[in-house]
Steps between C-alpha positions, in 0.01 A plus 500: 500500500178373641570384855310245710124536476501666158241367258622282209364715218601462134588812306270499193704433186790370696619144594644631821299450827570670831621158632770503242586851592533390865739231405718731296513762777574232760805392288622862469464551884706182557763630256522828701521314819775269369705816404478617865603161620810523288608812678343761270385735767329764279321399181261717303205602716199276453343788314785522247363189330503640148877459474478145622213403265653668191819303566304184443535316166249609247181294483545337842224708668322826417634794689271666753479843669325511837348816654398498864231759559394626847341801667364645816751366757399772748817417696444726799149383557581126489808563717287675762193274508661162427768543565577374151762575243271513190766579251783291640277200539393510138854538374625207713219283387571577132869414552447175695535160358125461492466847349528622141759644259462863384721716282361833601223616732248788472400678821173684433504720801366565846814389680388738787233385742456839655152659491663843535827605348771234439801564720873420503491218756257299270733574212794350691290196583413445134863516403582256782243258362628529152819356665324167496601468137772225484479378139401832332624853502281789620530648157320207349176636659341794310270724708225753466317688773141459635274730682644415843839584371409865420653775709293797634335755287743767614809272484741443216332275255537137609816578709459196724452254221784646296729478802433146611360313200676705234470329159746744329775463765480872608563414861717185504630581845150442641331265257806296406379497140782540244348588165810375324434148623152477349493182282285709250584869514201738560419806302303778660443661837368385842138583389519313167758276344535215251727201445530226247541127515534366149190625319310565820470858595410580865334835573513584877277778630480637856197613688524864628297757685240680280628859487154651459378357833543632847466155654749216464763317676531632858178711510267216403705197586555492124237570247447148372424575133783434256686781332696525174652846405441644153873466429501129583179435299653670193829309541303171535291570187806595302688192605215267399452678171874493414561134584255293291739211476547466872303295751393779735447445870354807681531505882345749748391454858143535388303292263269664238123552543266196479773260415570279807344425833336794666636750249168679424365828624430477882609130498770584755235585758203326674156614604408513868164411649368850419613486138797731543856432385760358743840334476525207274820383314613868565447767766203737469517864596166669460506818297871474433709376209353295219396171666285405200827418317684340784561174319631613171718756320254788528698824434685536169648842413304656777168388359257284703397165357607614154523160348809618307691173546204287437392694187860471359506123552161459348608692185829305484401139588774260583778764498559447876539136583473515879399754763624412843369669813419449867347722775179301565621205702245228543443124475619324181143383421329829567285608201338808654334708217484196277877515429785272592874583560592416133278654230548588136378825342594679172753220425676575827523257792462665839642326810448635853797347698441648846624446755767369739332659816309298753395791731420804272126455488229256589623143565295351220670742258854451617618175329881543435561404141713585197527386136758337271488577133697265275594596143644244259724581212318490163159450671205733481368382839591595854400290800381669823501329836381620837714425809353510853751617763298365801267210565207705625297480186637172342824304545809730470638474143353497159120564475464289183132596453628828370750374241448680171655494152480843347514547129739776371467679173855402397767250600736578780862532387756427758777759525852408396679482831870490597644424839766722648683574818355778702691820458660391169429665171240382248612198301712349766509121543443306819839402643385392843179376652632616836416864400161655508356507150249703301322473174379748243317527174742486206339755273809548297587847637848575638 
């Protein structure tokens, strides 16, 4: 759905305009409202739209799948200096009447706003802000960790993030994430996992401390360079190679080198009046860490600036449809280094979605924003729209200047979806709209 202020673009090769999409979604919202008025107190969450849309008569309207993508909420920082609920505000805006529909969301990391080690009180605050969800479940948001979410070098790997954000449901008593309620089940571990929606394969990869370095989260305020373990790199490469028929979306907190705004070597820093390096988009610590790679995924399999990911994509053009990242939060129109926030390389479209924060960095770089990606059944195009969460840069709402239609290598195929009552076995029918509902992919398995 394209709310007020969205541009009226036409999808190439289609007779459907975004104005027509608005009308269709408005009718659907009225239908759901009418159900509530009839005494139906709990309908499918707004995010469970696949079941509603698949129930529509064939040919009435193409079915769509919407992915909300956000990053860099830096909850503790905005809470302290606003005070502002960066995460809860974005959630509430998306679910408002003037907001937008989404089926799932991707959180690309940096929930923590601590410049040292993330701590339990901030984790509790993040869980509280997730409580702003009214029309979606927490499990409809799929998370990965950023550099500010890392635990200390001597701590258990990512203990804070695993405890409070917890994509695999290891610590439900703290995170309130129940893996069994995922609309699309995940396969993997906290560090790397995948899930499928129709013929789209999502590959979610976490940022970690580089094991060969003695500086990192806690000792440096967080070495800002991105890190991917050798195990995760090999997993990612294998998943791409073994799934040629899938539309692959890779997600990491960091973008790749020289792809989007300020993602080149030393582009995260600035020169001072004497020609030396100083803080820029990211913090600079002289003689420590690897600040030259502060804006991109710099370490892969403990090798500095190896180019392993970039080389693989160059040798396999178009195998990965989208790479989604964050980390470098800045204004939507920033093109530092001759690159914008959406660029295409090696047949892959890169999108820097960061961030929701207003206070983690220089004011001109903190423009709270997120993205909505809309896939249409049997279409080889996905639309991308940028949503501004404050009015500091431009009017709050859609920043239509950034609307994009991204070409895919193959058509998106909507999953076959059945509605069922939460807690019932697979294949159950809906007997009451008063009960909470769920949806799943019908892959033909028992």
